[in-house]
C-alpha positions, 0 to 999 in steps of 0.5 A: 199347813204353811199356807194356813199359818201365814195367812191368819193368826193361830195354829195351822192344825186344830183339835176338837172333841168329837163324839165317836163309836159308842158315844166315846169322845176323842179329839179330831184333827183338821187344818184350820179353816175359820179364824182362831176366835171363830166361836168366842162370842157365840160358843159352838155353832154350825158353819153356815153358808158364807160363813164371815168366820172362815178365812179366804185360804180356808174357803179353798181348803173347804171347797176341796175337802182338804181340810180333812186330811189331817184326820187320817191321824184319827184313822191310824189311831182307830177312832175313825174309819174312811167311811161312816157317819160324821162325828159330831160335837158333844154340845151338839149330840147331846141336843140332837139325841133328846130331838131326834129319835134313834139318833145315837143309832149312828154311834154303833160304828166308827165315825167316817171322814166322808161318808154317804150322807156327805156325798148326797147332802150339804153340811148340817145347818138345822135339825130337819138337815140332821134327820135327812143324814141320819137316814143316810147315816142308817142305811149305810149302817144296815147295808155296809159292805167293802164294795159300797165303800169303794164306790162311796171312795171313788165318789168322794175322789170325784167330788175332790175334782170339783164334780157334784155330789149327785153326778158323782153318786150317779157315776159311782152308782151311789145309792140313796137312802130309801 
């Protein structure tokens, strides 16, 4: 947190509204990886590859997924689980629910810090990417078990050490969505 604070203006931890279980909104906590005024001119937008709003320290935090650590507070508060569909911002949920049939079905479980879709697919950048992730989210919801959660956690740990998602998924025998 000190490195984030020293390296760029703004708070080390930021919070943002997300949509969780049964569509309930809550505040998610993350280490700040972008400029403090990242959406001042654009409003809410998804991050892009090589996004110029990401700080140099933020690039490393994102690469190692360390920016997600403060979400453990959300897990302790019962707003999130370790494993589940990633929570989305309400501004995007409204649009995605209109454009993608069944999108709201992902809100029948707690959102997670990591999940099946995060292991297999890159961050959201467009509607088609969200549709692919939804397949993984629904696959997870239908087949959730403690054994699948253990494998997803192991795969996530391997990703923290720089192992690619496909290799980590193969090593941990994490299934792909049908």
